[in-house]
Steps between C-alpha positions, in 0.01 A plus 500: 500500500418279197703472180280734298521776761877459527543529121272805478687680781830440323358619167359814658831576670691462174254719310538785751880474478497514121627827357505644152579865443762723345834628620342805666282271711809302599684816605212589731520155659875544550446837662290329766724194528861557386604150616331331202793503252754234596793338327515123485756459778298709742182312420666164564668613821179643646320181401752294699486731804118493502509151657715616790864461606645336811856548626653191659787606727764240598534637854130432557477167321769232563372297205553791260846561644593137450391504133596849388758611756470863611315615188153651541255318271201674350202272438265635235141390541456503123729195466427342840277210398672404175875514561721353770873521562574773246452803726834654402412477131163662558666774704733575209205521259311731736810714548541534124135603455522748787804674353348498152172640635699788646650551151849397599757332277295178505217676313718483186585133548319174427437245775646170376436185702769232472515170687485122473192315383234494772636805684168683467580754227191434291281463808601844629422658162166319478396622845577859399311463173189358668505774765517768230172369359336580833642853514289807446451591135727766354424800280634472147466659158215333317614290207864508604666159449728576797218628727723794579467775757283789367745757640730415209273725292629816668758682284851525645492880524188486721594212726666704774187714528272197516731338757460805724122505453455128567784437743634202305798410283430440130720252313481320168400572142214402273526178305495531117138378480366765738719770348352425157146502638562831678633673188276353230171424677486763775689782322742523792227570758639277771237618750241308294692171495273225642601334826371174648563267792657164427596210721797267489432167333725203434270342241436826315866604521405830661783647704657154538726342241714187486829473313654152549880462480613408151847380594478120553806519726325703771127460442468275806702725732361844414 
């Protein structure tokens, strides 16, 4: 395969995956695939699990027992080639994402990484950000600055009915920009609201944002 053929195959694949329709079209897609809507924690956790997980048991591995005692260590393939010696930290991060993905108490909390300089905090975040760019594109309301889930369009009094029809849980509310567009440009006809597919992008600030610490006392440790 030469370079030109490789580029054309990729372009053709992306053109077939491109989607632009309205909210009714999106509902039909959800009816056939109710696993499409995902919260951020679930998306990250599934992304980590996609590379595989290996349990290292101390009773089967003397080296693991010598380092970690009797604790079972889970090695996540996602971090395997980039991080060494911080397996317990990675296990805590994965445990947090798992609980949050299941909508436990962690879903209402923020993951805050704290540690000495060189501990790998920024590197872990960077690896997650880069992996998100390779994830499948998500469906979002067209023109929304937050690229929010189209299901936010459904009025509260109809959500239970839609949840039964689609077999999914609907959470969240429209942002002010989309609410204004719905009322003043579409006359409240949320079924006509345009929907598109967008991908995560670090450079374009799509789905990925960076907020550096502003406190000079902890900017190197958090």
